N, C-alpha and C positions, 0 to 999 in steps of 0.2 A: 223720366221725362213725361210731361203732360202729353196725352195722346193727340190732342188737337194741335199742339205745338209741333209734335213730331211730324204729323201729316203736312203741316204748312211747310216745314223745312224740306221734307221729301218732295213735295210738290214743287218747291222753288228749285231744288236740284234738277228735277226732271225738266222743268221749263228751261233752265239754263242749258242743259244738254240738247234739248230740242232746238233752241235758237242757234247754238253752235253748229249742230249738224246741218241745219237749213242753210246757214251762211256758207258752209263748205261744199254743199252738194253741187252747185253749179261749177265751181272751180276744179272739181275732181272728175268731171265727166270726160270720158274719152271713148272714141269709137274704134280704137285700134287695140290689138293685144299688146302685151308688154313682155320684156325679157328681164331676168335678174342677172346681175353682173357680180362676179367675185373679183375682189381687188386684192392683189398680193403685194401690197405696200401700204404706207401710211398716207398716200396721196389721193384720198377719196375726193376731196374738193377739186383737185386738178383733173381727175377723171371725169367728173360731172361737167366741169367747164369745157373739157375737150368735146364731149358729145353735144353739149348745148351750142358750141361754136359751129358744129356740123348741122345745126338745125333740128336736133333730136331732143324732145322733151325728156327730162330726167326727174326722178323722184327718190328722195332719201328720207326714211322715217326719222322724225326728230322728236325730242322730248325736253322739257325743262328740268334742269338739275341745279342744285345749289353748289356754288363754288366759292372758295375763299381766295381772294387775290393777295398780292404781295404786301399790301397794306392791311391785311387781315380783315378786309371788308367782305361781308357775305353778299353774293349776288346771284340772281336767278338768271341763268343763261340757257340758250337753246343749243342742244348738242345732238349729233347723230346717235340713233339707238344702236346701230351696228356700224362699226368703223370700216369693215371690209365688204360692204354690200351696197349696191345701188340698183335702181330700176330704170330702164329706158323704154320709151314708147316705140312700137314697131310701125312707124308712120311711113317707112320706106321698105323696100324688099329685103328679104333676108340676105341676099347676095350683096346688096349695097352695105348692109350693116357689117357683114363679114369683112368687107374691104376696109371699112372704117376701123374695125378692130385690128386688122393686120397692120394698118399704117401707123398706129399709135406706138409710142415708146413705153407706154405704161404697161405693167404686168397685170393683165386682166384676162378673164375668161367668162364667157356667157354660159350660164348653167344649162346643161343638156338634159334631154328627157331621161336618159340613163347612160350608163357606161358603155353600153353596146352600140349606141347610135350617136351619130354626129349632129342630128337635128337639135335645134335649140328648144328648150322648154317654153312654150307659149302660155302666158297667163291671160286668160280671156278678159276682155274689156270690162265686163260686168263685175267679175271677181276683183279686178284691180281697182275699179272705181270704188267699190265698197271697202276694200282694204285701205285705200287712201283716206276715205271718209272717216274710218275708225281710227286712223293714225293722227287725227287732229290733235296737236299738242295742248290745245285749250281744254280738252276733255280730261277731267281729273279721275274719273272712275275707270281708268284704262291702265293696262299693264302689258308688257311685252315678254315673250318667251322665245327661246331659240326654235329653229325649225325642227330639230330632233325632239325637243320637248312637246311641240305642237302635235307631232305625229303620234306620240305616246299617250296623249290625252284621250281619255275615254269619254264619249259623249254621243249625242244623237243629232243628226242633221235637222235643223229647224229653220223656219222663217218667222220673223217677228211681225206679229199682226197688229199690235197696239203700242202706243207710247212713242217716245222720240226716236227710237231705233226702227220704227215701222218700215217694212219693206226690205230690211237687210236679211241676208241668209248667212248661216254659219253653223258651227257645232256648239250645242248647248253643253257646257261642262261645269262641274262643281269643284270648288276649291275653297277650303276654310269655311265650309257651311254656307257659301254664297254661290250664286249662279252667274256664269259669264257666257257671252256670245264670243266664240273663238273664230277668227278668220285667219286662214293660213295661206301663205304664199312661199315659194322656195326661199329658204334661209331664215325665215322669221314668222312669228305668229303674233297677233294682237288680240287682246281680250277686253271686252267692255262689260261691266256689271249690268245685269238684266234680270227682270222678274221672269221666272219660268212660266208664270200664268199668261204672259204676253206672247209666248212662243207656240208655234204649231208645228208638229212633226212633218217632215217632208216625205 
């Protein structure tokens, strides 16, 4: 490929990512920590609806996938990345959230700090804001991995200093000779392709 043409295409990709990130930035801001919820059924949407009816904001990572319908038409549809996971904003007290969890007939559990403690695992607002930003389904240079895979990824904590991902923190990891910014929360991790030259070690 002609070098100039390649630079133009790469620049166009970066501009597209930057525009998409800016559009999402305001809608993903939260001042509260979040909880991750395990769902022990196929009723993810009903669980999300339940919490939203209680006035609690929910988030489910989504991605576009190709599906073939009964008439064998290929369609691009938005689907949850993980079917048994959702996130809720802690905009009320933990005691009030525990009461809401007890009152539901859905089989769910909020992820705890560890097996020895009953305290829920709080995801800080900044971490969750960045995670939600990186989960934008319009971003094409993005991939998801399981929470266990994310923990096993070897990398260095960095902050992005330049480019469309400027200001985001995460782990710089390498996969298939490419570099990615990894952001991990309980149950899932999201990776976005990034240039290592744009990152600074923390």
